[in-house]
N, C-alpha and C positions, 0 to 999 in steps of 0.2 A: 706828855707823859707826867705822871704822878709827881708831886713836889717831894715826896719821899725819894724817889730814885734820884732827882737833880739835886737834892742837899746832900747827897752822898759824896764825901770829899774824894774818895777813889775815883767815882764815875766823872765827877767834874775835872780832876787831874788828868785823866785818861781822855777825855773828850778834847780838853785843851791841848794837850799834845799831838792828837792825831786826827784832829777834824777841824773843819770852819762849820761852826753850827749856824742853823738858821731856821726860820719857820716860814710858812705861807698859808693864810688863811684860806679854807676851802673855797669860800666866797669868791675869792679874787681869781679862782680858776674856773668859776661857773660851776663848782659842784654843788653848793648848797643853793637848790632852785628857788626856795624862797626868797632868797637874798639877791638872786640876779637883777631884778628891777632896781632896787636900792642902790647895788653896786653901780649900775650903768648910769643911774641917775647923778652919783657921786662923781663918777669919771667924766660926764658930760659937764657938770657945775666946776669942777677943779681941772678940767684938762689933763687928768692923770689916767694913764694906761698901763695894763699889765700885759705883757707881751706873752700870750700862751702859745706863740709857736718858737719861742726860745727853748733851746734844748733843756734847760733845767726844769722849765714848766712841763715839757713834753714827757720827761723821767717821772717826774711826780705823777703825773695822769695815769702814766703807763702802769705805775705801783700801786694806785687807788685800790682798796677793796671796799665794795658795796657794803652799805651800812655801818661802815667803821666811824665812828667820830673823829679819831685822829689816827694818822698812819706814820709810822717812823721809818725813815730810809737812809740807807747808807748809800751814798752815789758819788762814783770816782770822778776824778778831775775831768775825764772826757764824757761824763754825763750817763754812763752805764750804772744801771742799778746792781749794787753789791749785795744788798740787804734790804728784806721788806718786813716790816711787822706791825699788823693791824693791833691797835690798843686792846679791843676785846680779846683776841687771841692770847695777847701778852698777859692779860688779866687771868684768862682760863689757866695757861700754863703754870704763873706763879702761884696762883690761890689753890688750884686743884692738886698740884704737886708739891705745895708746900716750900716752894723754893722762894726765898727772899728776893723780891722785887729788884734791889740793887744788881744781885748775882745774876739774875736773868737777863737783864738789861746789858750788863756788862760781856756777858757771854755772847749775846745778839750782836755786839759791835766789834769783839774780837771776830768771831766768825765770819762776819762780814769782810773785815780786813785780811782774813787768811784765805779768802775765796771760796768759803763754804757756801755761798749762797743761801742764808738762813732765810726761810720765809717763802722759798720758792717751792712748787709742787714736786718738781724734780732735783731735789737738793743733791749735792755732790759730798 
């Protein structure tokens, strides 16, 4: 997410009150094909592995959008996707419609918590 959105005090307050925030590099889950070999070699060298069978990893991989450099997800405590937003779609929505980025991102988070499933083809 762009620094502008994550430097917004309202967004940070909302995130801190409602979420456990984390990020996972695409390469760790095998998404960036150009980094698969370097990651495998690092794991071999450092004996560190990333369990792609874990429910969190599976939820992330289920929500990936092809060609998106960054995907934002809201995942429930039982690892169900509650919201998904590819970065490119986020930019299209905010820039094309003239919606401030922070407002759009906050709406995405709130809609996810309310069970509206933003980003899903059959949104409710």
